[in-house]
N, CA, C and O atoms as a GROMACS GRO file, in nm:
protein
  360
    1MET      N    1  15.442  11.167  10.074
    1MET     CA    2  15.571  11.087  10.012
    1MET      C    3  15.664  11.137   9.878
    1MET      O    4  15.628  11.158   9.762
    2ASN      N    5  15.765  11.146   9.926
    2ASN     CA    6  15.879  11.174   9.779
    2ASN      C    7  15.881  11.059   9.696
    2ASN      O    8  15.877  10.938   9.716
    3LYS      N    9  15.886  11.126   9.604
    3LYS     CA   10  15.836  11.033   9.432
    3LYS      C   11  16.035  11.029   9.422
    3LYS      O   12  16.128  11.109   9.437
    4VAL      N   13  16.014  10.878   9.386
    4VAL     CA   14  16.212  10.897   9.370
    4VAL      C   15  16.252  10.939   9.177
    4VAL      O   16  16.200  10.892   9.076
    5PRO      N   17  16.316  11.000   9.185
    5PRO     CA   18  16.377  11.084   9.089
    5PRO      C   19  16.359  10.969   8.990
    5PRO      O   20  16.397  10.858   9.028
    6GLU      N   21  16.305  10.982   8.862
    6GLU     CA   22  16.346  10.928   8.735
    6GLU      C   23  16.495  10.848   8.738
    6GLU      O   24  16.515  10.727   8.728
    7SER      N   25  16.590  10.952   8.753
    7SER     CA   26  16.732  10.905   8.738
    7SER      C   27  16.790  10.808   8.788
    7SER      O   28  16.873  10.737   8.731
    8ILE      N   29  16.732  10.793   8.960
    8ILE     CA   30  16.733  10.713   9.048
    8ILE      C   31  16.666  10.598   9.019
    8ILE      O   32  16.700  10.490   9.068
    9ARG      N   33  16.575  10.609   8.944
    9ARG     CA   34  16.479  10.458   8.968
    9ARG      C   35  16.598  10.418   8.787
    9ARG      O   36  16.656  10.310   8.788
   10LYS      N   37  16.612  10.478   8.702
   10LYS     CA   38  16.657  10.371   8.616
   10LYS      C   39  16.800  10.356   8.683
   10LYS      O   40  16.802  10.235   8.660
   11GLU      N   41  16.923  10.378   8.747
   11GLU     CA   42  17.032  10.372   8.807
   11GLU      C   43  16.938  10.232   8.862
   11GLU      O   44  16.925  10.129   8.795
   12LEU      N   45  16.880  10.255   8.995
   12LEU     CA   46  16.822  10.142   9.066
   12LEU      C   47  16.786  10.018   8.967
   12LEU      O   48  16.825   9.904   8.990
   13ALA      N   49  16.695  10.059   8.839
   13ALA     CA   50  16.705   9.938   8.775
   13ALA      C   51  16.798   9.875   8.648
   13ALA      O   52  16.764   9.802   8.556
   14ALA      N   53  16.891   9.917   8.672
   14ALA     CA   54  16.987   9.944   8.590
   14ALA      C   55  17.098   9.827   8.676
   14ALA      O   56  17.133   9.720   8.626
   15LEU      N   57  17.146   9.877   8.825
   15LEU     CA   58  17.181   9.744   8.977
   15LEU      C   59  17.121   9.656   8.992
   15LEU      O   60  17.179   9.583   9.072
   16ALA      N   61  16.998   9.603   8.948
   16ALA     CA   62  16.914   9.504   9.021
   16ALA      C   63  16.965   9.450   8.881
   16ALA      O   64  17.039   9.352   8.889
   17ALA      N   65  16.938   9.495   8.763
   17ALA     CA   66  16.966   9.360   8.669
   17ALA      C   67  17.062   9.265   8.617
   17ALA      O   68  17.066   9.161   8.552
   18LYS      N   69  17.196   9.410   8.719
   18LYS     CA   70  17.339   9.345   8.706
   18LYS      C   71  17.338   9.230   8.755
   18LYS      O   72  17.285   9.219   8.866
   19PRO      N   73  17.394   9.110   8.694
   19PRO     CA   74  17.496   9.000   8.765
   19PRO      C   75  17.583   8.987   8.840
   19PRO      O   76  17.695   9.030   8.813
   20GLU      N   77  17.550   8.912   8.974
   20GLU     CA   78  17.662   8.943   9.072
   20GLU      C   79  17.810   8.888   9.043
   20GLU      O   80  17.899   8.899   9.126
   21ASN      N   81  17.822   8.848   8.956
   21ASN     CA   82  17.995   8.777   8.890
   21ASN      C   83  18.048   8.941   8.803
   21ASN      O   84  18.164   8.967   8.771
   22ASP      N   85  17.920   9.036   8.778
   22ASP     CA   86  17.986   9.179   8.755
   22ASP      C   87  17.998   9.304   8.878
   22ASP      O   88  18.036   9.421   8.875
   23ILE      N   89  17.959   9.237   8.960
   23ILE     CA   90  17.968   9.296   9.070
   23ILE      C   91  18.114   9.294   9.095
   23ILE      O   92  18.176   9.192   9.064
   24ASP      N   93  18.180   9.402   9.152
   24ASP     CA   94  18.324   9.443   9.227
   24ASP      C   95  18.292   9.445   9.344
   24ASP      O   96  18.197   9.516   9.375
   25PHE      N   97  18.340   9.389   9.419
   25PHE     CA   98  18.382   9.356   9.615
   25PHE      C   99  18.499   9.344   9.674
   25PHE      O  100  18.516   9.289   9.783
   26SER      N  101  18.624   9.418   9.572
   26SER     CA  102  18.708   9.441   9.622
   26SER      C  103  18.767   9.526   9.712
   26SER      O  104  18.887   9.527   9.739
   27ASP      N  105  18.697   9.586   9.752
   27ASP     CA  106  18.719   9.756   9.806
   27ASP      C  107  18.633   9.667   9.914
   27ASP      O  108  18.711   9.626   9.999
   28LEU      N  109  18.530   9.634   9.933
   28LEU     CA  110  18.500   9.567  10.060
   28LEU      C  111  18.549   9.450  10.192
   28LEU      O  112  18.547   9.328  10.208
   29PRO      N  113  18.582   9.546  10.252
   29PRO     CA  114  18.690   9.416  10.334
   29PRO      C  115  18.592   9.337  10.431
   29PRO      O  116  18.492   9.368  10.496
   30ALA      N  117  18.708   9.152  10.400
   30ALA     CA  118  18.660   9.085  10.499
   30ALA      C  119  18.615   9.083  10.596
   30ALA      O  120  18.682   9.171  10.650
   31THR      N  121  18.525   9.039  10.694
   31THR     CA  122  18.479   9.020  10.840
   31THR      C  123  18.588   8.886  10.851
   31THR      O  124  18.643   8.814  10.768
   32ALA      N  125  18.586   8.896  11.026
   32ALA     CA  126  18.631   8.811  11.064
   32ALA      C  127  18.518   8.741  11.200
   32ALA      O  128  18.406   8.790  11.210
   33LYS      N  129  18.548   8.658  11.271
   33LYS     CA  130  18.455   8.601  11.324
   33LYS      C  131  18.466   8.666  11.442
   33LYS      O  132  18.393   8.611  11.524
   34GLN      N  133  18.552   8.799  11.508
   34GLN     CA  134  18.496   8.829  11.607
   34GLN      C  135  18.454   8.996  11.578
   34GLN      O  136  18.454   9.078  11.670
   35ASP      N  137  18.418   9.031  11.438
   35ASP     CA  138  18.401   9.149  11.384
   35ASP      C  139  18.177   9.117  11.382
   35ASP      O  140  18.095   9.195  11.333
   36TRP      N  141  18.143   8.956  11.465
   36TRP     CA  142  17.972   8.985  11.476
   36TRP      C  143  17.980   8.893  11.592
   36TRP      O  144  17.912   8.793  11.612
   37ARG      N  145  18.100   8.960  11.685
   37ARG     CA  146  18.106   8.936  11.869
   37ARG      C  147  17.990   8.991  11.893
   37ARG      O  148  17.996   9.102  11.841
   38GLY      N  149  17.858   8.975  11.956
   38GLY     CA  150  17.760   9.084  11.975
   38GLY      C  151  17.676   9.098  11.901
   38GLY      O  152  17.575   9.155  11.942
   39ALA      N  153  17.680   9.057  11.773
   39ALA     CA  154  17.580   9.071  11.689
   39ALA      C  155  17.416   8.999  11.721
   39ALA      O  156  17.426   8.879  11.744
   40VAL      N  157  17.320   9.034  11.724
   40VAL     CA  158  17.214   8.994  11.732
   40VAL      C  159  17.098   8.965  11.606
   40VAL      O  160  17.038   9.059  11.554
   41ARG      N  161  17.082   8.863  11.578
   41ARG     CA  162  16.968   8.865  11.504
   41ARG      C  163  16.854   8.909  11.463
   41ARG      O  164  16.847   8.979  11.564
   42GLY      N  165  16.785   8.925  11.425
   42GLY     CA  166  16.634   8.941  11.431
   42GLY      C  167  16.601   9.111  11.541
   42GLY      O  168  16.486   9.124  11.581
   43LYS      N  169  16.654   9.168  11.561
   43LYS     CA  170  16.672   9.267  11.662
   43LYS      C  171  16.596   9.370  11.654
   43LYS      O  172  16.566   9.421  11.763
   44PHE      N  173  16.542   9.433  11.533
   44PHE     CA  174  16.467   9.502  11.495
   44PHE      C  175  16.305   9.463  11.469
   44PHE      O  176  16.208   9.534  11.494
   45TYR      N  177  16.307   9.322  11.408
   45TYR     CA  178  16.218   9.236  11.349
   45TYR      C  179  16.105   9.248  11.500
   45TYR      O  180  16.116   9.235  11.622
   46ARG      N  181  16.001   9.278  11.403
   46ARG     CA  182  15.836   9.330  11.505
   46ARG      C  183  15.781   9.206  11.415
   46ARG      O  184  15.817   9.225  11.299
   47PRO      N  185  15.699   9.076  11.428
   47PRO     CA  186  15.603   9.014  11.402
   47PRO      C  187  15.506   9.074  11.399
   47PRO      O  188  15.493   9.173  11.470
   48VAL      N  189  15.365   9.014  11.277
   48VAL     CA  190  15.243   9.129  11.271
   48VAL      C  191  15.244   9.046  11.398
   48VAL      O  192  15.317   8.953  11.431
   49LYS      N  193  15.124   9.118  11.473
   49LYS     CA  194  15.049   9.105  11.532
   49LYS      C  195  14.864   9.049  11.488
   49LYS      O  196  14.816   9.086  11.380
   50GLN      N  197  14.787   8.966  11.580
   50GLN     CA  198  14.664   8.933  11.532
   50GLN      C  199  14.607   8.939  11.618
   50GLN      O  200  14.636   8.851  11.698
   51GLN      N  201  14.493   9.036  11.664
   51GLN     CA  202  14.415   8.981  11.757
   51GLN      C  203  14.252   8.926  11.766
   51GLN      O  204  14.143   8.975  11.736
   52LEU      N  205  14.295   8.804  11.821
   52LEU     CA  206  14.177   8.730  11.857
   52LEU      C  207  14.134   8.681  12.030
   52LEU      O  208  14.191   8.741  12.121
   53THR      N  209  14.066   8.609  12.053
   53THR     CA  210  13.995   8.583  12.149
   53THR      C  211  14.006   8.467  12.138
   53THR      O  212  13.979   8.394  12.042
   54VAL      N  213  14.089   8.422  12.332
   54VAL     CA  214  14.080   8.288  12.370
   54VAL      C  215  13.987   8.231  12.474
   54VAL      O  216  13.900   8.282  12.543
   55ARG      N  217  14.025   8.133  12.464
   55ARG     CA  218  13.972   8.106  12.653
   55ARG      C  219  14.116   8.039  12.670
   55ARG      O  220  14.196   7.982  12.596
   56ILE      N  221  14.110   8.076  12.806
   56ILE     CA  222  14.243   8.023  12.863
   56ILE      C  223  14.180   7.960  13.039
   56ILE      O  224  14.078   8.019  13.077
   57ASP      N  225  14.223   7.872  13.118
   57ASP     CA  226  14.228   7.821  13.256
   57ASP      C  227  14.261   7.927  13.302
   57ASP      O  228  14.370   7.982  13.290
   58ALA      N  229  14.126   7.977  13.382
   58ALA     CA  230  14.145   8.040  13.524
   58ALA      C  231  14.326   8.033  13.590
   58ALA      O  232  14.387   8.139  13.600
   59ASP      N  233  14.367   7.950  13.615
   59ASP     CA  234  14.457   7.897  13.688
   59ASP      C  235  14.588   7.897  13.636
   59ASP      O  236  14.693   7.887  13.699
   60VAL      N  237  14.569   7.910  13.491
   60VAL     CA  238  14.700   7.927  13.389
   60VAL      C  239  14.692   8.165  13.396
   60VAL      O  240  14.784   8.241  13.425
   61VAL      N  241  14.584   8.190  13.365
   61VAL     CA  242  14.575   8.335  13.345
   61VAL      C  243  14.602   8.380  13.510
   61VAL      O  244  14.646   8.490  13.542
   62GLU      N  245  14.578   8.310  13.575
   62GLU     CA  246  14.641   8.369  13.709
   62GLU      C  247  14.788   8.375  13.718
   62GLU      O  248  14.852   8.464  13.775
   63TRP      N  249  14.844   8.250  13.644
   63TRP     CA  250  14.950   8.194  13.692
   63TRP      C  251  15.096   8.294  13.620
   63TRP      O  252  15.215   8.291  13.650
   64LEU      N  253  15.006   8.389  13.496
   64LEU     CA  254  15.073   8.413  13.425
   64LEU      C  255  15.020   8.550  13.441
   64LEU      O  256  15.050   8.616  13.342
   65LYS      N  257  14.947   8.627  13.538
   65LYS     CA  258  14.910   8.776  13.589
   65LYS      C  259  15.068   8.764  13.723
   65LYS      O  260  15.145   8.854  13.756
   66GLU      N  261  15.068   8.647  13.760
   66GLU     CA  262  15.115   8.677  13.921
   66GLU      C  263  15.282   8.751  13.883
   66GLU      O  264  15.323   8.824  13.973
   67GLU      N  265  15.381   8.735  13.755
   67GLU     CA  266  15.419   8.851  13.725
   67GLU      C  267  15.413   8.988  13.684
   67GLU      O  268  15.482   9.075  13.631
   68GLY      N  269  15.289   8.964  13.738
   68GLY     CA  270  15.253   9.144  13.681
   68GLY      C  271  15.277   9.214  13.559
   68GLY      O  272  15.199   9.146  13.492
   69LYS      N  273  15.306   9.268  13.505
   69LYS     CA  274  15.212   9.349  13.370
   69LYS      C  275  15.330   9.274  13.308
   69LYS      O  276  15.432   9.224  13.357
   70GLY      N  277  15.276   9.283  13.170
   70GLY     CA  278  15.303   9.212  13.016
   70GLY      C  279  15.273   9.043  13.062
   70GLY      O  280  15.365   8.963  13.050
   71TYR      N  281  15.165   9.007  13.105
   71TYR     CA  282  15.102   8.854  13.119
   71TYR      C  283  15.074   8.799  12.964
   71TYR      O  284  15.118   8.689  12.932
   72GLN      N  285  14.999   8.879  12.868
   72GLN     CA  286  14.979   8.879  12.678
   72GLN      C  287  15.161   8.827  12.661
   72GLN      O  288  15.197   8.712  12.641
   73SER      N  289  15.247   8.943  12.675
   73SER     CA  290  15.376   8.874  12.569
   73SER      C  291  15.439   8.772  12.667
   73SER      O  292  15.551   8.748  12.624
   74ARG      N  293  15.411   8.694  12.793
   74ARG     CA  294  15.447   8.647  12.869
   74ARG      C  295  15.420   8.512  12.755
   74ARG      O  296  15.503   8.448  12.690
   75MET      N  297  15.247   8.497  12.764
   75MET     CA  298  15.198   8.380  12.745
   75MET      C  299  15.286   8.380  12.550
   75MET      O  300  15.350   8.282  12.511
   76ASN      N  301  15.270   8.487  12.477
   76ASN     CA  302  15.322   8.456  12.364
   76ASN      C  303  15.458   8.443  12.316
   76ASN      O  304  15.482   8.417  12.198
   77ASP      N  305  15.541   8.459  12.400
   77ASP     CA  306  15.658   8.387  12.433
   77ASP      C  307  15.658   8.250  12.460
   77ASP      O  308  15.681   8.185  12.357
   78ILE      N  309  15.641   8.184  12.555
   78ILE     CA  310  15.602   8.057  12.612
   78ILE      C  311  15.545   7.977  12.506
   78ILE      O  312  15.606   7.872  12.484
   79LEU      N  313  15.429   8.004  12.425
   79LEU     CA  314  15.423   7.992  12.316
   79LEU      C  315  15.440   7.967  12.118
   79LEU      O  316  15.404   7.906  12.017
   80ARG      N  317  15.564   8.121  12.208
   80ARG     CA  318  15.674   8.056  12.017
   80ARG      C  319  15.784   7.986  12.070
   80ARG      O  320  15.839   7.906  11.995
   81ALA      N  321  15.823   8.000  12.171
   81ALA     CA  322  15.892   7.899  12.242
   81ALA      C  323  15.877   7.696  12.198
   81ALA      O  324  15.948   7.601  12.165
   82ALA      N  325  15.731   7.732  12.228
   82ALA     CA  326  15.664   7.554  12.210
   82ALA      C  327  15.673   7.524  12.063
   82ALA      O  328  15.708   7.417  12.013
   83MET      N  329  15.629   7.654  11.992
   83MET     CA  330  15.632   7.684  11.866
   83MET      C  331  15.751   7.619  11.800
   83MET      O  332  15.739   7.523  11.724
   84LEU      N  333  15.848   7.665  11.827
   84LEU     CA  334  15.991   7.683  11.783
   84LEU      C  335  16.046   7.565  11.803
   84LEU      O  336  16.111   7.517  11.710
   85GLU      N  337  16.033   7.487  11.933
   85GLU     CA  338  16.035   7.331  11.977
   85GLU      C  339  16.011   7.273  11.866
   85GLU      O  340  16.095   7.200  11.814
   86ASN      N  341  15.888   7.297  11.813
   86ASN     CA  342  15.855   7.152  11.752
   86ASN      C  343  15.891   7.213  11.671
   86ASN      O  344  16.013   7.201  11.686
   87VAL      N  345  15.870   7.308  11.545
   87VAL     CA  346  15.928   7.352  11.444
   87VAL      C  347  16.093   7.261  11.417
   87VAL      O  348  16.102   7.176  11.329
   88ARG      N  349  16.207   7.296  11.502
   88ARG     CA  350  16.325   7.181  11.510
   88ARG      C  351  16.265   7.041  11.510
   88ARG      O  352  16.349   7.034  11.420
   89HIS      N  353  16.214   6.939  11.518
   89HIS     CA  354  16.168   6.816  11.599
   89HIS      C  355  16.114   6.792  11.494
   89HIS      O  356  16.151   6.687  11.441
   90ARG      N  357  16.008   6.875  11.420
   90ARG     CA  358  16.000   6.764  11.262
   90ARG      C  359  16.105   6.790  11.156
   90ARG      O  360  16.106   6.724  11.052
   0.00000   0.00000   0.00000
């Protein structure tokens, strides 16, 4: 693992301590709505997986497996959709 040189660490620390009001954004172009067309939030986000053992009714497992490989991912997608729906209605 490369060690960050002391000079760079000092520069980064100085930048982190600088108030936002002191940062010059004048050379940063403004963005328009069309600049973000096609952008995808969380494209590279990979949630941490946790291995566990669950008991699922046999007919539910068969239904998930009917589509072929990836039934565990489909189960996760279904559970995530239910979770997000629940969170949205709180």
